[in-house]
C-alpha positions in Angstrom: 19.6 7.4 15.9 15.9 6.7 15.9 12.6 8.4 14.7 9.7 9.2 17.2 8.0 6.7 18.4 4.1 7.0 18.4 1.6 6.3 21.5 -1.3 5.0 19.1 1.4 2.8 17.7 -0.3 0.1 20.8 -3.6 0.6 19.6 -2.4 -0.2 16.0 -0.8 -3.5 17.2 -4.1 -4.7 18.6 -6.1 -4.1 15.9 -4.5 -5.8 13.9 -3.9 -8.5 15.6 -7.6 -8.5 16.3 -8.0 -8.6 12.6 -6.0 -11.8 11.7 -7.2 -13.6 14.5 -10.5 -13.1 13.6 -9.3 -14.0 9.2 -8.3 -17.4 11.2 -11.4 -17.9 13.4 -13.3 -17.2 9.7 -11.2 -19.9 8.2 -12.1 -22.4 10.5 -15.6 -21.5 10.5 -18.4 -23.2 8.1 -20.8 -19.7 8.9 -18.0 -16.9 7.5 -17.0 -16.9 4.1 -13.4 -15.8 3.2 -12.4 -13.4 0.3 -8.8 -12.6 -0.9 -8.8 -9.4 -2.7 -5.7 -7.1 -4.3 -5.1 -4.2 -2.0 -6.7 -1.6 -4.3 -9.9 -3.9 -4.8 -13.4 -3.6 -4.5 -13.4 -4.8 -0.8 -16.0 -2.2 -0.3 -18.2 -5.0 -2.2 -17.2 -7.8 -0.3 -17.6 -6.4 3.2 -21.2 -5.1 2.4 -21.9 -9.1 1.6 -20.0 -10.0 4.5 -17.4 -11.3 3.8 -13.7 -11.7 6.0 -11.2 -9.9 3.4 -7.7 -11.1 3.2 -5.1 -9.2 1.2 -2.3 -11.0 0.1 -0.1 -8.3 -0.6 -0.5 -7.1 2.9 1.2 -10.7 3.8 3.9 -10.2 1.3 4.8 -6.9 2.5 5.0 -8.8 5.8 7.4 -11.5 4.4 9.4 -8.8 3.4 9.7 -6.6 6.2 10.4 -9.8 8.3 13.1 -10.3 5.4 11.9 -14.4 5.1 10.9 -13.2 0.9 14.7 -13.2 -0.1 14.9 -17.3 1.0 11.3 -17.8 -0.4 11.1 -16.7 -3.9 13.4 -19.3 -5.2 10.5 -22.1 -4.2 8.3 -20.3 -6.5 11.1 -19.6 -9.2 11.2 -23.3 -9.5 7.8 -23.9 -10.2 8.0 -21.4 -13.7 7.7 -18.1 -12.2 10.7 -16.1 -13.2 13.2 -13.9 -10.9 12.1 -11.0 -12.7 8.6 -10.8 -11.9 7.0 -9.3 -8.8 8.5 -10.3 -5.5 5.6 -10.0 -3.9 3.8 -13.4 -5.9 6.9 -14.8 -5.8 7.9 -15.0 -2.1 3.9 -15.0 -0.9 3.7 -18.2 -3.6 7.2 -19.8 -2.0 5.7 -19.2 1.2 2.6 -21.2 1.0 4.9 -23.8 -0.6 7.0 -24.3 2.1 4.1 -23.8 4.4 5.6 -21.1 6.1 4.1 -17.7 7.1 5.2 -14.4 9.0 1.8 -14.4 10.4 2.9 -17.4 13.0 5.6 -15.2 14.0 4.0 -12.2 14.9 0.7 -14.4 16.5 2.1 -17.8 17.2 -1.7 -19.2 17.9 -2.1 -18.8 13.5 -1.1 -21.5 12.5 -1.4 -20.5 8.5 -2.7 -18.1 5.9 -7.0 -18.5 5.9 -8.1 -20.5 2.9 -10.5 -18.6 0.6 -13.8 -19.2 -0.5 -13.2 -16.2 -3.6 -10.3 -14.7 -4.5 -10.8 -11.1 -6.2 -8.3 -8.8 -8.5 -8.2 -5.8 -9.8 -5.6 -5.1 -12.3 -5.6 -1.6 -11.6 -1.9 -1.7 -10.3 -0.8 -4.6 -12.7 -1.4 -7.9 -14.1 0.4 -10.0 -11.6 -2.1 -9.8 -9.1 -4.6 -11.5 -11.7 -1.4 -14.5 -12.4 -1.4 -14.4 -8.8 -4.8 -14.8 -7.6 -5.4 -17.3 -10.2 -2.3 -19.2 -9.2 -4.1 -19.4 -5.6 -7.4 -20.1 -7.0 -6.7 -23.4 -8.9 -4.6 -24.3 -5.6 -7.8 -24.0 -3.7 -10.2 -25.3 -6.3 -12.2 -21.7 -5.9 -13.7 -19.2 -7.9 -11.2 -16.0 -9.1 -13.5 -13.1 -10.5 -12.6 -9.4 -11.4 -11.7 -6.3 -12.7 -10.0 -4.9 -15.7 -9.0 -1.5 -15.8 -6.9 0.2 -18.5 -3.4 1.7 -18.1 -1.7 5.0 -18.3 -4.6 6.6 -18.3 -4.8 10.9 -18.8 -8.4 12.3 -17.7 -9.9 9.6 -16.1 -13.3 10.3 -18.3 -17.2 9.0 -18.1 -16.5 6.1 -20.1 -13.5 4.7 -18.0 -16.4 4.7 -14.7 -18.8 3.2 -16.7 -16.8 0.5 -17.7 -15.1 -0.1 -14.2 -18.5 0.3 -12.6 -20.2 -2.1 -14.9 -17.5 -4.8 -14.5 -18.2 -4.1 -10.6 -21.9 -4.8 -10.6 -21.4 -7.7 -12.5 -19.7 -8.7 -9.6 -22.5 -8.8 -6.9 -24.6 -12.3 -8.5 -21.9 -14.7 -8.2 -20.4 -13.2 -4.4 -24.0 -13.0 -3.6 -24.0 -17.0 -4.3 -20.7 -17.5 -2.5 -21.6 -15.2 0.6 -24.9 -16.9 1.0 -25.7 -13.1 1.8 -28.2 -10.9 -0.6 -26.6 -7.6 -1.3 -28.3 -4.9 0.0 -27.4 -1.2 -1.6 -28.1 0.1 1.6 -25.4 -1.4 3.5 -22.7 -1.0 0.2 -23.4 3.0 0.7 -23.1 2.4 4.5 -19.6 0.5 3.6 -18.4 3.2 0.7 -19.1 6.3 3.5 -17.0 4.7 6.5 -14.3 4.2 3.7 -14.5 7.4 2.5 -14.0 8.5 6.6 -11.3 6.5 6.9 -9.6 7.9 3.3 -10.7 11.4 4.7 -8.5 11.0 8.1 -5.6 8.9 6.5 -5.2 12.2 3.9 -5.0 14.4 6.9 -2.5 12.5 8.8 -0.2 11.8 6.3 -0.8 16.3 5.2 0.5 16.1 9.0 4.1 16.4 7.3 3.6 19.4 5.6 4.4 21.1 9.0 8.1 22.0 9.6 9.5 20.0 11.5 7.2 17.1 10.4 5.7 15.0 13.1 5.3 12.0 10.8 7.7 9.9 8.4 6.8 8.0 5.3 8.3 5.5 7.3 5.7 5.5 10.0 3.4 5.6 7.1 3.9 2.4 5.9 3.5 1.0 9.5 0.1 3.3 10.3 -1.4 2.7 6.9 -2.5 -1.2 8.0 -5.8 0.0 8.4 -6.6 2.1 5.5 -5.3 -0.9 3.6 -7.1 -4.0 5.4 -9.7 -2.0 7.4 -10.9 0.2 5.2 -15.1 -0.1 5.4 -15.0 -0.7 9.0 -15.5 1.9 12.1 -12.2 0.6 13.7 -10.0 2.1 10.9 -11.8 5.3 11.5 -11.7 5.5 14.9 -7.4 4.4 14.7 -7.2 7.3 12.5 -8.6 9.9 14.6 -6.8 8.8 17.9 -3.8 9.0 15.3 -4.7 12.5 13.9 -4.9 13.6 17.6 -1.4 12.8 18.1 0.0 13.7 15.6 -2.1 17.3 15.6 -0.8 17.8 19.3 3.3 17.5 17.7 2.5 19.9 15.4 1.1 22.5 18.2 4.2 21.5 20.0 6.5 22.0 17.3 7.7 18.3 17.4 9.2 16.8 14.8 9.8 12.9 14.1 13.4 13.3 13.4 15.6 15.7 15.9 17.0 18.6 14.3 15.8 18.3 11.0 17.5 19.9 7.9 16.3 18.6 5.0 12.8 17.3 3.8 12.8 14.2 1.1 9.9 12.7 -1.0 10.2 8.8 -1.5 8.6 7.7 -4.7 8.2 4.1 -5.5 7.5 0.7 -3.4 9.1 0.6 0.3 12.1 -1.6 0.6 10.3 -3.7 3.1 12.9 -5.6 4.3 15.2 -2.4 4.9 12.5 0.1 6.5 14.5 0.4 9.8 18.0 0.8 8.4 16.6 3.5 6.0 14.7 5.1 9.0 17.9 5.4 11.1 20.1 6.1 8.1 18.2 9.7 7.3 17.5 10.5 11.1 21.3 10.3 11.2 21.9 12.4 8.9 19.1 14.7 10.1 16.8 14.1 7.3 12.9 13.6 6.9 11.5 11.6 4.5 8.3 13.3 5.1 5.4 11.8 2.2 5.5 9.0 -1.0 3.4 8.3 -3.3 2.6 4.7 -1.7 1.4 6.1 1.8 -0.9 8.2 -0.4 -2.1 5.4 -2.9 -5.1 4.7 -0.2 -6.1 8.4 -0.3 -9.6 7.7 -2.4 -11.2 11.4 -2.6 -13.8 10.4 -4.9 -15.5 7.4 -2.6 -19.5 8.9 -2.4 -22.0 6.9 -0.4 -24.9 8.1 -2.9 -23.6 6.4 -5.8 -21.4 3.5 -5.0 -20.7 1.9 -7.6 -19.4 5.0 -10.0 -17.3 6.4 -7.2 -15.7 3.1 -6.5 -15.0 3.3 -10.1 -13.4 6.5 -10.5 -11.8 6.2 -7.1 -10.1 3.1 -8.3 -8.9 4.5 -11.5 -7.5 7.7 -10.6 -4.5 5.8 -8.4 -1.4 7.1 -9.3 -0.4 3.8 -10.8 -2.8 3.8 -13.2 -2.1 7.2 -15.0 0.2 8.6 -18.2 3.7 10.1 -17.0 2.1 13.3 -17.8 -0.5 12.8 -14.9 2.2 11.5 -12.9 4.5 14.3 -13.1 2.1 17.2 -12.5 1.1 15.3 -9.4 4.2 15.1 -8.4 4.8 18.9 -8.7 2.2 19.7 -6.6 3.6 17.2 -4.0 6.9 18.6 -3.9 5.5 21.6 -3.6 2.6 21.1 -0.2 5.5 19.0 1.7 8.3 21.7 1.0 10.3 18.7 -0.6 13.9 19.5 -0.8 14.9 16.1 -2.8 13.5 13.2 -4.5 14.4 9.5 -3.7 13.3 7.1 -6.5 13.2 3.9 -5.6 13.7 1.8 -8.8 12.3 -1.5 -7.8 13.8 -5.0 -9.7 10.7 -6.6 -10.1 8.2 -3.8 -10.1 8.4 -1.9 -13.4 4.6 -1.0 -12.6 5.5 1.4 -9.1 8.9 2.3 -10.9 9.0 5.6 -12.0 12.4 6.5 -12.7 13.4 4.1 -16.1 12.1 6.8 -18.7 13.6 10.2 -18.0 11.0 11.4 -15.1 13.5 12.1 -12.7 15.7 14.5 -15.0 12.3 16.0 -16.1 11.1 17.3 -12.7 14.8 18.2 -11.9 14.9 20.2 -14.6 11.6 21.9 -14.8 11.3 22.8 -11.0 14.6 22.8 -10.2 14.4 19.7 -7.5 17.6 17.1 -7.1 16.8 13.6 -7.3 18.2 10.3 -6.7 17.5 7.0 -7.8 18.2 3.9 -5.5 18.0 0.6 -7.2 16.7 -2.3 -5.0 13.3 -4.4 -4.4 10.3 -4.4 -2.5 10.9 -8.1 -1.2 14.2 -8.9 -3.2 16.8 -8.2 -0.7 19.5 -9.7 -3.2 18.9 -6.7 -5.7 19.8 -4.1 -3.0 23.3 -3.2 -2.3 23.3 -1.4 1.3 26.6 -0.2 0.7 26.1 1.6 -2.7 23.0 2.8 -1.1 24.5 4.3 1.9 27.2 6.0 0.1 24.8 7.3 -2.4 22.7 8.9 0.0 25.2 10.4 1.9 26.3 11.9 -1.1 23.0 12.9 -1.7 22.7 14.7 1.3 26.2 16.8 1.4 24.9 17.6 -2.5 21.9 19.3 -0.3 24.0 21.0 2.1 26.2 22.7 -1.1 23.6 24.2 -3.0 
């Protein structure tokens, strides 16, 4: 049994193709500059300086979803990167070492990833992005610049915002020099306004899943989040989400669920298991269960963006991320999500190589169940390394969990 197909996917495929072909062209052009950026890094600054922006994390997700990653990780291990660290990092470096990219599989005329002119990171997700980008900066002999963000933040204070905003402003001069373009605050304001609009539309898209039956699933979200990740700050992303939102609103109006006969509604906490998205989508659909929402897809909702004060609002938006926050703030957030999306149970993915985005290791599932009575299941796996996952064990656990929900 499959979830219902979304018509806008055809448009999504085209704009993602255009995005990667433009990157490929920029990489070969003397007139264009390419910046590599972490997925929740200061893309707006780069876009305002007319860089074409490549996101290695998106490339690693493609390595995972195409099931290429597991075979490539050992090549990064062989040069000193532990099997225990981020499999985004190890898969991506392994792919580079073997001169392999899933882009060539999707777009045969693209032969390689784009060569960077600069790499820009933000450690709001984890320290690995700095190590990862540092390796490529050394390989390509190009500058590495970035932002260091505090971790386990309770309330985001003015001190936090000032600290991050100053680092962002300090990026402008070196990036100006690399881009050969003069920084213009009005262009940045325009880009931030587009990012804000993209974020607001993506939020509305995800919130359609609060309807019973849900017109949209977590598995749909992992696909349709593409423009919010790699094209925020552009009109194309805004236009796409307007079309997707209209389609989902039509589903809501006509009571069309993404999963036929929806009986249970689950929340996915943690990273996707990229190489098994279809497997889990079909498994949950066969159990008439809809995974309606996730922390992961919500990570590209930036409520704080304000074009009137671009640097401080970007600093606030990129520091309010779930992954940056303390357990107390995370649990409060999950409580709100459970109520809003009318959740019957939570799936916690314990991703072996991603401790920063795994929240099941220090008692959070048990605390939430004790506080609000929503049952949970922990699945052991990984974002990219399928050696960490047992399909049989996870299937048995999920089927037993749904039986538990039936009996409650």
